N, CA, C and O atoms as CSV, one atom per row, in Angstrom:
chain,resi,resn,atom,element,x,y,z
A,1,MET,N,N,-0.481,13.949,19.143
A,1,MET,CA,C,1.194,14.449,19.259
A,1,MET,C,C,1.954,13.648,17.873
A,1,MET,O,O,2.553,14.329,17.040
A,2,ILE,N,N,1.872,12.415,17.765
A,2,ILE,CA,C,2.036,11.512,16.676
A,2,ILE,C,C,2.141,11.622,15.126
A,2,ILE,O,O,3.055,11.382,14.338
A,3,CYS,N,N,0.968,12.037,14.993
A,3,CYS,CA,C,0.507,12.790,13.916
A,3,CYS,C,C,0.541,14.177,13.066
A,3,CYS,O,O,0.032,14.573,12.017
A,4,LYS,N,N,1.202,14.587,13.830
A,4,LYS,CA,C,1.589,16.020,14.139
A,4,LYS,C,C,2.533,16.254,13.813
A,4,LYS,O,O,2.773,17.119,12.971
A,5,LEU,N,N,3.734,15.238,14.637
A,5,LEU,CA,C,5.281,14.641,13.950
A,5,LEU,C,C,5.216,13.992,12.826
A,5,LEU,O,O,6.056,14.543,12.115
A,6,MET,N,N,4.703,13.115,12.210
A,6,MET,CA,C,4.547,12.359,10.925
A,6,MET,C,C,3.988,13.487,10.150
A,6,MET,O,O,4.637,13.521,9.105
A,7,LEU,N,N,3.380,14.132,10.151
A,7,LEU,CA,C,3.172,15.921,9.111
A,7,LEU,C,C,4.203,16.678,8.964
A,7,LEU,O,O,4.727,16.906,7.873
A,8,GLU,N,N,4.737,17.317,10.501
A,8,GLU,CA,C,5.943,18.189,10.145
A,8,GLU,C,C,7.154,17.830,9.740
A,8,GLU,O,O,7.711,18.647,9.008
A,9,GLN,N,N,7.952,16.489,10.088
A,9,GLN,CA,C,8.611,15.796,9.528
A,9,GLN,C,C,8.727,15.561,7.817
A,9,GLN,O,O,9.855,15.395,7.353
A,10,THR,N,N,7.765,15.553,7.074
A,10,THR,CA,C,7.911,16.154,5.954
A,10,THR,C,C,8.063,17.459,5.471
A,10,THR,O,O,8.343,17.780,4.316
A,11,GLY,N,N,7.773,18.508,6.851
A,11,GLY,CA,C,8.597,19.710,5.545
A,11,GLY,C,C,7.315,20.296,4.861
A,11,GLY,O,O,7.403,21.317,4.180
A,12,LEU,N,N,6.232,19.705,5.028
A,12,LEU,CA,C,5.098,20.225,4.262
A,12,LEU,C,C,3.936,20.812,4.872
A,12,LEU,O,O,2.929,21.131,4.240
A,13,PHE,N,N,4.163,21.012,6.684
A,13,PHE,CA,C,2.756,21.278,6.950
A,13,PHE,C,C,3.366,22.213,8.186
A,13,PHE,O,O,4.565,22.182,8.464
A,14,VAL,N,N,2.604,22.879,8.753
A,14,VAL,CA,C,2.846,23.275,10.094
A,14,VAL,C,C,1.066,22.818,10.831
A,14,VAL,O,O,0.082,22.588,10.129
A,15,VAL,N,N,1.088,22.796,12.223
A,15,VAL,CA,C,0.288,21.709,12.720
A,15,VAL,C,C,0.285,22.161,14.004
A,15,VAL,O,O,1.166,22.605,14.739
A,16,ARG,N,N,-1.064,21.927,14.145
A,16,ARG,CA,C,-1.996,22.524,15.376
A,16,ARG,C,C,-2.691,21.783,15.769
A,16,ARG,O,O,-3.697,21.512,15.114
A,17,VAL,N,N,-2.374,21.007,17.289
A,17,VAL,CA,C,-2.579,19.714,17.775
A,17,VAL,C,C,-4.026,20.417,18.562
A,17,VAL,O,O,-3.763,21.493,19.098
A,18,GLU,N,N,-5.140,20.075,18.671
A,18,GLU,CA,C,-6.306,20.910,19.863
A,18,GLU,C,C,-7.003,19.243,20.566
A,18,GLU,O,O,-7.783,18.483,19.992
A,19,ASN,N,N,-6.560,19.131,21.565
A,19,ASN,CA,C,-7.177,17.757,22.054
A,19,ASN,C,C,-8.603,17.840,23.205
A,19,ASN,O,O,-9.108,16.880,23.786
A,20,ARG,N,N,-8.899,18.865,23.266
A,20,ARG,CA,C,-10.353,19.552,23.315
A,20,ARG,C,C,-11.151,19.972,22.772
A,20,ARG,O,O,-11.078,20.976,22.064
A,21,GLY,N,N,-12.560,18.992,23.067
A,21,GLY,CA,C,-14.057,19.752,21.715
A,21,GLY,C,C,-14.220,20.388,21.513
A,21,GLY,O,O,-14.239,20.864,20.378
A,22,GLU,N,N,-14.551,21.024,22.892
A,22,GLU,CA,C,-14.966,22.504,23.333
A,22,GLU,C,C,-13.855,23.392,22.859
A,22,GLU,O,O,-14.214,24.552,22.655
A,23,ARG,N,N,-12.825,23.177,22.676
A,23,ARG,CA,C,-11.831,24.552,21.938
A,23,ARG,C,C,-11.388,24.522,20.546
A,23,ARG,O,O,-10.654,25.334,19.982
A,24,ALA,N,N,-12.132,23.091,19.899
A,24,ALA,CA,C,-11.445,23.222,18.928
A,24,ALA,C,C,-12.522,24.312,18.149
A,24,ALA,O,O,-11.980,24.468,17.055
A,25,LEU,N,N,-13.347,24.861,18.155
A,25,LEU,CA,C,-13.763,26.286,16.752
A,25,LEU,C,C,-12.863,27.361,16.991
A,25,LEU,O,O,-12.525,28.238,16.196
A,26,SER,N,N,-12.584,27.231,17.928
A,26,SER,CA,C,-11.512,28.837,18.654
A,26,SER,C,C,-10.278,28.332,18.043
A,26,SER,O,O,-9.535,29.051,17.374
A,27,THR,N,N,-10.106,27.309,18.236
A,27,THR,CA,C,-8.764,26.889,17.614
A,27,THR,C,C,-8.209,26.851,16.489
A,27,THR,O,O,-7.032,26.953,16.144
A,28,ALA,N,N,-9.648,26.613,15.656
A,28,ALA,CA,C,-9.522,26.328,14.346
A,28,ALA,C,C,-9.533,28.035,14.115
A,28,ALA,O,O,-8.856,28.603,13.259
A,29,ARG,N,N,-10.175,28.505,14.783
A,29,ARG,CA,C,-10.295,30.441,14.085
A,29,ARG,C,C,-9.369,30.997,14.236
A,29,ARG,O,O,-9.221,31.892,13.404
A,30,SER,N,N,-8.419,30.885,15.113
A,30,SER,CA,C,-6.747,31.752,15.264
A,30,SER,C,C,-5.627,30.744,14.460
A,30,SER,O,O,-4.440,31.039,14.319
A,31,PHE,N,N,-6.268,29.483,13.962
A,31,PHE,CA,C,-4.741,28.916,13.412
A,31,PHE,C,C,-5.659,29.040,11.302
A,31,PHE,O,O,-5.136,28.792,10.215
A,32,ARG,N,N,-6.803,29.418,11.576
A,32,ARG,CA,C,-6.854,29.082,9.513
A,32,ARG,C,C,-6.445,27.820,9.207
A,32,ARG,O,O,-5.334,27.879,8.680
A,33,PRO,N,N,-6.904,26.551,9.316
A,33,PRO,CA,C,-6.207,25.496,8.672
A,33,PRO,C,C,-6.735,25.294,7.532
A,33,PRO,O,O,-7.934,25.407,7.278
A,34,ASP,N,N,-5.624,24.896,6.565
A,34,ASP,CA,C,-6.072,24.106,5.111
A,34,ASP,C,C,-6.696,22.999,4.943
A,34,ASP,O,O,-7.137,22.576,3.875
A,35,VAL,N,N,-6.787,22.209,6.568
A,35,VAL,CA,C,-6.657,20.949,6.195
A,35,VAL,C,C,-7.538,20.578,7.685
A,35,VAL,O,O,-6.995,21.199,8.598
A,36,ILE,N,N,-8.817,19.695,8.232
A,36,ILE,CA,C,-8.570,19.580,9.910
A,36,ILE,C,C,-8.713,18.043,9.932
A,36,ILE,O,O,-9.403,17.405,9.137
A,37,PHE,N,N,-8.164,17.658,10.683
A,37,PHE,CA,C,-8.114,15.622,10.845
A,37,PHE,C,C,-9.024,16.195,12.846
A,37,PHE,O,O,-8.880,16.920,13.830
A,38,LEU,N,N,-9.853,15.193,12.238
A,38,LEU,CA,C,-10.876,15.260,13.686
A,38,LEU,C,C,-11.218,13.533,13.556
A,38,LEU,O,O,-11.464,12.734,12.652
A,39,ASP,N,N,-11.037,13.514,15.343
A,39,ASP,CA,C,-11.285,12.341,15.541
A,39,ASP,C,C,-12.822,12.175,15.993
A,39,ASP,O,O,-12.965,12.837,17.021
A,40,ILE,N,N,-14.152,11.483,15.587
A,40,ILE,CA,C,-15.528,10.897,15.658
A,40,ILE,C,C,-15.229,10.767,17.278
A,40,ILE,O,O,-16.088,11.460,17.823
A,41,TYR,N,N,-14.651,10.364,17.954
A,41,TYR,CA,C,-15.079,10.022,19.434
A,41,TYR,C,C,-14.147,10.931,20.152
A,41,TYR,O,O,-13.011,10.718,19.727
A,42,LEU,N,N,-14.152,11.466,20.680
A,42,LEU,CA,C,-13.766,12.522,21.273
A,42,LEU,C,C,-15.137,12.742,23.284
A,42,LEU,O,O,-16.357,12.650,23.420
A,43,PRO,N,N,-14.046,13.018,24.273
A,43,PRO,CA,C,-14.860,12.460,25.123
A,43,PRO,C,C,-15.739,13.571,25.962
A,43,PRO,O,O,-16.488,13.442,26.931
A,44,ASP,N,N,-15.303,14.813,25.123
A,44,ASP,CA,C,-15.939,16.135,25.926
A,44,ASP,C,C,-17.148,16.215,24.635
A,44,ASP,O,O,-18.315,16.252,25.026
A,45,LYS,N,N,-16.973,16.235,23.548
A,45,LYS,CA,C,-17.173,16.342,22.398
A,45,LYS,C,C,-17.064,15.925,20.856
A,45,LYS,O,O,-15.996,15.937,20.243
A,46,GLY,N,N,-18.276,15.561,20.310
A,46,GLY,CA,C,-18.292,14.719,19.282
A,46,GLY,C,C,-18.065,15.087,18.075
A,46,GLY,O,O,-18.674,16.009,17.534
A,47,GLY,N,N,-17.002,14.279,17.430
A,47,GLY,CA,C,-16.518,14.856,16.072
A,47,GLY,C,C,-17.630,15.430,14.544
A,47,GLY,O,O,-17.486,16.098,13.520
A,48,HIS,N,N,-18.893,14.532,15.362
A,48,HIS,CA,C,-20.016,15.232,13.996
A,48,HIS,C,C,-20.464,16.290,15.068
A,48,HIS,O,O,-21.690,16.254,14.965
A,49,ALA,N,N,-20.271,16.874,15.683
A,49,ALA,CA,C,-21.209,18.115,16.396
A,49,ALA,C,C,-19.878,18.946,16.334
A,49,ALA,O,O,-20.229,20.104,16.559
A,50,ILE,N,N,-18.878,18.925,16.190
A,50,ILE,CA,C,-17.602,19.800,15.832
A,50,ILE,C,C,-17.525,19.887,14.337
A,50,ILE,O,O,-16.979,20.900,13.901
A,51,SER,N,N,-17.792,19.363,13.821
A,51,SER,CA,C,-17.250,19.206,12.835
A,51,SER,C,C,-18.474,19.885,12.012
A,51,SER,O,O,-18.328,19.906,10.790
A,52,ALA,N,N,-19.903,20.554,12.652
A,52,ALA,CA,C,-21.557,21.222,12.448
A,52,ALA,C,C,-20.847,22.407,12.875
A,52,ALA,O,O,-20.764,23.141,11.890
A,53,GLU,N,N,-20.308,22.929,13.860
A,53,GLU,CA,C,-19.807,24.033,14.359
A,53,GLU,C,C,-18.883,24.611,13.188
A,53,GLU,O,O,-19.297,25.602,12.586
A,54,LEU,N,N,-17.647,24.045,12.829
A,54,LEU,CA,C,-16.455,24.684,12.154
A,54,LEU,C,C,-17.330,24.647,10.547
A,54,LEU,O,O,-16.894,25.289,9.592
A,55,GLN,N,N,-18.770,23.682,10.444
A,55,GLN,CA,C,-19.169,24.351,8.783
A,55,GLN,C,C,-19.878,25.318,8.854
A,55,GLN,O,O,-20.277,25.941,7.870
A,56,SER,N,N,-20.227,25.677,10.415
A,56,SER,CA,C,-21.493,26.756,9.538
A,56,SER,C,C,-20.474,28.512,10.427
A,56,SER,O,O,-20.873,29.519,11.013
A,57,ASP,N,N,-19.563,28.149,10.158
A,57,ASP,CA,C,-18.629,29.466,10.442
A,57,ASP,C,C,-18.262,29.823,8.884
A,57,ASP,O,O,-17.839,29.030,8.044
A,58,PRO,N,N,-18.486,30.981,8.743
A,58,PRO,CA,C,-18.098,31.669,7.262
A,58,PRO,C,C,-16.519,31.198,6.986
A,58,PRO,O,O,-16.241,30.585,5.955
A,59,HIS,N,N,-15.680,31.473,7.815
A,59,HIS,CA,C,-14.844,31.699,7.590
A,59,HIS,C,C,-13.725,29.666,7.102
A,59,HIS,O,O,-12.784,29.387,6.359
A,60,LEU,N,N,-14.424,29.031,7.851
A,60,LEU,CA,C,-13.821,27.194,8.356
A,60,LEU,C,C,-14.786,26.941,7.338
A,60,LEU,O,O,-14.301,25.888,6.925
A,61,ARG,N,N,-15.877,27.140,6.567
A,61,ARG,CA,C,-17.181,25.953,5.827
A,61,ARG,C,C,-15.744,25.411,5.227
A,61,ARG,O,O,-15.173,24.460,5.762
A,62,ALA,N,N,-15.031,26.302,3.710
A,62,ALA,CA,C,-14.812,25.145,2.973
A,62,ALA,C,C,-13.165,24.866,3.391
A,62,ALA,O,O,-12.184,24.959,2.653
A,63,VAL,N,N,-13.214,24.555,4.590
A,63,VAL,CA,C,-12.059,23.455,5.024
A,63,VAL,C,C,-12.067,22.081,5.051
A,63,VAL,O,O,-12.808,21.445,5.800
A,64,PRO,N,N,-11.225,21.543,4.219
A,64,PRO,CA,C,-12.176,20.195,4.134
A,64,PRO,C,C,-11.723,19.434,5.623
A,64,PRO,O,O,-10.728,19.647,6.315
A,65,ILE,N,N,-12.730,18.571,5.804
A,65,ILE,CA,C,-12.258,17.664,7.506
A,65,ILE,C,C,-11.841,15.881,7.230
A,65,ILE,O,O,-12.213,15.081,6.372
A,66,VAL,N,N,-11.368,15.824,7.825
A,66,VAL,CA,C,-10.628,14.525,7.408
A,66,VAL,C,C,-11.541,14.048,9.504
A,66,VAL,O,O,-11.395,14.549,10.618
A,67,PHE,N,N,-12.242,13.070,9.033
A,67,PHE,CA,C,-12.320,11.604,10.220
A,67,PHE,C,C,-11.506,11.356,10.392
A,67,PHE,O,O,-10.530,11.737,9.745
A,68,TRP,N,N,-11.464,10.393,11.595
A,68,TRP,CA,C,-10.627,9.568,11.515
A,68,TRP,C,C,-10.731,8.638,12.939
A,68,TRP,O,O,-10.608,9.302,13.969
A,69,SER,N,N,-10.991,6.864,13.149
A,69,SER,CA,C,-11.666,6.295,14.359
A,69,SER,C,C,-11.226,5.255,14.214
A,69,SER,O,O,-10.983,4.907,13.059
A,70,GLY,N,N,-10.942,4.331,15.334
A,70,GLY,CA,C,-10.972,3.360,15.516
A,70,GLY,C,C,-11.966,2.319,15.438
A,70,GLY,O,O,-11.724,1.149,15.734
A,71,SER,N,N,-13.242,2.800,14.983
A,71,SER,CA,C,-14.126,2.252,14.993
A,71,SER,C,C,-14.447,1.628,13.350
A,71,SER,O,O,-15.103,0.606,13.149
A,72,VAL,N,N,-13.802,2.526,12.208
A,72,VAL,CA,C,-13.893,1.556,11.141
A,72,VAL,C,C,-12.531,0.854,10.578
A,72,VAL,O,O,-11.385,1.197,10.870
A,73,HIS,N,N,-12.825,0.044,9.911
A,73,HIS,CA,C,-11.955,-1.053,9.441
A,73,HIS,C,C,-11.319,-0.595,8.054
A,73,HIS,O,O,-10.188,-0.871,7.655
A,74,ARG,N,N,-12.243,0.127,7.436
A,74,ARG,CA,C,-11.463,0.576,5.669
A,74,ARG,C,C,-11.946,2.078,5.573
A,74,ARG,O,O,-12.971,2.621,5.985
A,75,LYS,N,N,-10.985,2.498,4.969
A,75,LYS,CA,C,-11.497,4.167,3.978
A,75,LYS,C,C,-13.003,3.993,3.767
A,75,LYS,O,O,-13.471,3.000,3.209
A,76,THR,N,N,-13.681,4.923,4.202
A,76,THR,CA,C,-14.793,5.571,3.629
A,76,THR,C,C,-15.280,6.490,3.997
A,76,THR,O,O,-14.551,7.126,4.758
A,77,VAL,N,N,-16.534,7.051,3.765
A,77,VAL,CA,C,-17.202,8.338,4.156
A,77,VAL,C,C,-18.220,9.064,5.124
A,77,VAL,O,O,-19.240,8.433,5.403
A,78,VAL,N,N,-18.071,10.169,5.599
A,78,VAL,CA,C,-19.035,10.550,6.711
A,78,VAL,C,C,-19.555,11.594,5.703
A,78,VAL,O,O,-18.891,12.462,5.137
A,79,THR,N,N,-21.207,11.277,5.562
A,79,THR,CA,C,-22.241,12.486,5.198
A,79,THR,C,C,-22.862,12.930,6.031
A,79,THR,O,O,-23.182,12.237,6.996
A,80,ASN,N,N,-23.234,14.247,5.916
A,80,ASN,CA,C,-24.245,15.131,6.850
A,80,ASN,C,C,-24.503,15.831,5.993
A,80,ASN,O,O,-24.326,15.694,4.782
A,81,SER,N,N,-25.107,16.934,6.780
A,81,SER,CA,C,-25.863,18.590,6.183
A,81,SER,C,C,-24.913,18.739,5.465
A,81,SER,O,O,-25.031,18.943,4.257
A,82,HIS,N,N,-23.545,18.647,6.216
A,82,HIS,CA,C,-22.900,20.076,5.996
A,82,HIS,C,C,-21.684,19.076,4.863
A,82,HIS,O,O,-20.774,19.805,4.466
A,83,GLY,N,N,-21.616,18.057,4.506
A,83,GLY,CA,C,-20.915,17.799,3.480
A,83,GLY,C,C,-20.404,16.083,3.470
A,83,GLY,O,O,-20.847,15.222,4.230
A,84,CYS,N,N,-19.468,15.903,2.506
A,84,CYS,CA,C,-19.311,14.406,2.882
A,84,CYS,C,C,-17.537,14.087,2.810
A,84,CYS,O,O,-16.724,14.225,1.896
A,85,TRP,N,N,-17.437,13.719,3.890
A,85,TRP,CA,C,-16.122,13.991,4.078
A,85,TRP,C,C,-15.156,12.324,4.561
A,85,TRP,O,O,-15.623,11.475,5.321
A,86,PRO,N,N,-14.167,12.263,4.066
A,86,PRO,CA,C,-13.005,11.122,4.277
A,86,PRO,C,C,-13.235,10.630,5.611
A,86,PRO,O,O,-13.504,11.471,6.469
A,87,VAL,N,N,-13.168,9.264,5.978
A,87,VAL,CA,C,-13.132,8.666,7.634
A,87,VAL,C,C,-11.452,8.019,7.001
A,87,VAL,O,O,-11.172,7.932,5.805
A,88,LEU,N,N,-10.503,7.625,8.185
A,88,LEU,CA,C,-9.501,7.601,7.650
A,88,LEU,C,C,-8.847,6.380,9.196
A,88,LEU,O,O,-8.016,6.719,10.038
A,89,PRO,N,N,-9.497,5.126,9.127
A,89,PRO,CA,C,-9.300,4.568,9.919
A,89,PRO,C,C,-8.308,4.243,10.923
A,89,PRO,O,O,-7.399,3.988,10.134
A,90,LYS,N,N,-7.703,4.026,12.261
A,90,LYS,CA,C,-6.668,3.101,12.948
A,90,LYS,C,C,-6.528,2.610,13.536
A,90,LYS,O,O,-7.239,2.586,14.541
A,91,PRO,N,N,-5.178,1.600,13.301
A,91,PRO,CA,C,-4.341,2.778,12.404
A,91,PRO,C,C,-4.347,2.415,11.526
A,91,PRO,O,O,-4.803,1.412,10.976
A,92,PHE,N,N,-3.400,3.858,11.075
A,92,PHE,CA,C,-3.777,4.483,9.492
A,92,PHE,C,C,-1.622,4.564,9.416
A,92,PHE,O,O,-1.065,4.738,10.500
A,93,SER,N,N,-1.076,4.479,8.637
A,93,SER,CA,C,-0.253,4.788,7.840
A,93,SER,C,C,0.539,6.151,7.714
A,93,SER,O,O,-0.244,6.995,7.278
A,94,ASN,N,N,1.507,6.564,7.882
A,94,ASN,CA,C,2.275,8.019,7.726
A,94,ASN,C,C,2.080,8.483,6.568
A,94,ASN,O,O,1.984,9.706,6.461
A,95,ALA,N,N,1.954,7.552,5.257
A,95,ALA,CA,C,2.082,7.638,3.584
A,95,ALA,C,C,0.156,7.613,3.421
A,95,ALA,O,O,-0.295,7.864,2.303
A,96,ASP,N,N,-0.557,7.390,4.255
A,96,ASP,CA,C,-2.018,7.636,4.049
A,96,ASP,C,C,-2.571,8.940,4.486
A,96,ASP,O,O,-3.285,9.728,3.866
A,97,LEU,N,N,-1.962,9.014,6.001
A,97,LEU,CA,C,-2.293,10.683,6.047
A,97,LEU,C,C,-1.547,11.795,5.620
A,97,LEU,O,O,-2.261,12.791,5.508
A,98,THR,N,N,-0.114,12.019,5.282
A,98,THR,CA,C,0.423,12.548,4.206
A,98,THR,C,C,-0.116,12.213,2.846
A,98,THR,O,O,0.397,12.993,2.043
A,99,GLU,N,N,-0.651,11.668,2.458
A,99,GLU,CA,C,-1.982,11.787,1.106
A,99,GLU,C,C,-2.566,12.245,1.266
A,99,GLU,O,O,-2.726,12.975,0.288
A,100,LEU,N,N,-3.399,12.502,2.161
A,100,LEU,CA,C,-4.809,12.536,2.430
A,100,LEU,C,C,-4.181,14.723,2.681
A,100,LEU,O,O,-4.594,15.644,1.976
A,101,ALA,N,N,-3.352,14.830,3.649
A,101,ALA,CA,C,-3.540,16.004,3.924
A,101,ALA,C,C,-2.819,16.879,2.907
A,101,ALA,O,O,-2.854,18.099,3.071
A,102,THR,N,N,-1.975,16.204,1.563
A,102,THR,CA,C,-1.491,16.822,1.103
A,102,THR,C,C,-2.761,16.723,-0.377
A,102,THR,O,O,-2.557,17.688,-1.113
A,103,ASN,N,N,-3.297,16.310,-0.620
A,103,ASN,CA,C,-4.810,16.277,-1.285
A,103,ASN,C,C,-5.077,17.391,-1.080
A,103,ASN,O,O,-4.739,18.400,-1.698
A,104,LEU,N,N,-5.782,17.257,-0.084
A,104,LEU,CA,C,-7.047,18.505,0.401
A,104,LEU,C,C,-6.607,19.669,1.034
A,104,LEU,O,O,-7.414,20.374,1.641
A,105,SER,N,N,-5.562,19.920,0.974
A,105,SER,CA,C,-4.875,21.454,1.378
A,105,SER,C,C,-4.138,21.843,0.211
A,105,SER,O,O,-3.475,22.878,0.285
A,106,SER,N,N,-4.145,21.096,-0.995
A,106,SER,CA,C,-3.712,21.708,-2.398
A,106,SER,C,C,-5.243,22.692,-3.257
A,106,SER,O,O,-5.093,23.234,-4.352
């Protein structure tokens, strides 16, 4: 919810939050986001599995994904069979979040 507030306060973004990995695909299908921020470690389903589902959907495969994680300490990338996505380490600044969202959604 904090990230939602940080992005929406810029006036540039409308944000939908989904906290359950099992509902991520259906939420993304109904919302049609320009960029997806996805935690790597979720209690019910891992971020890598969710990203594979998102990338297998023809309407969502072009949507950029940014992973965030408390287990990395610097900006890095995740490479898998579906692409190469940035990882934003927690904690991150409002500026880092907004910059990534702006760059990837345009």
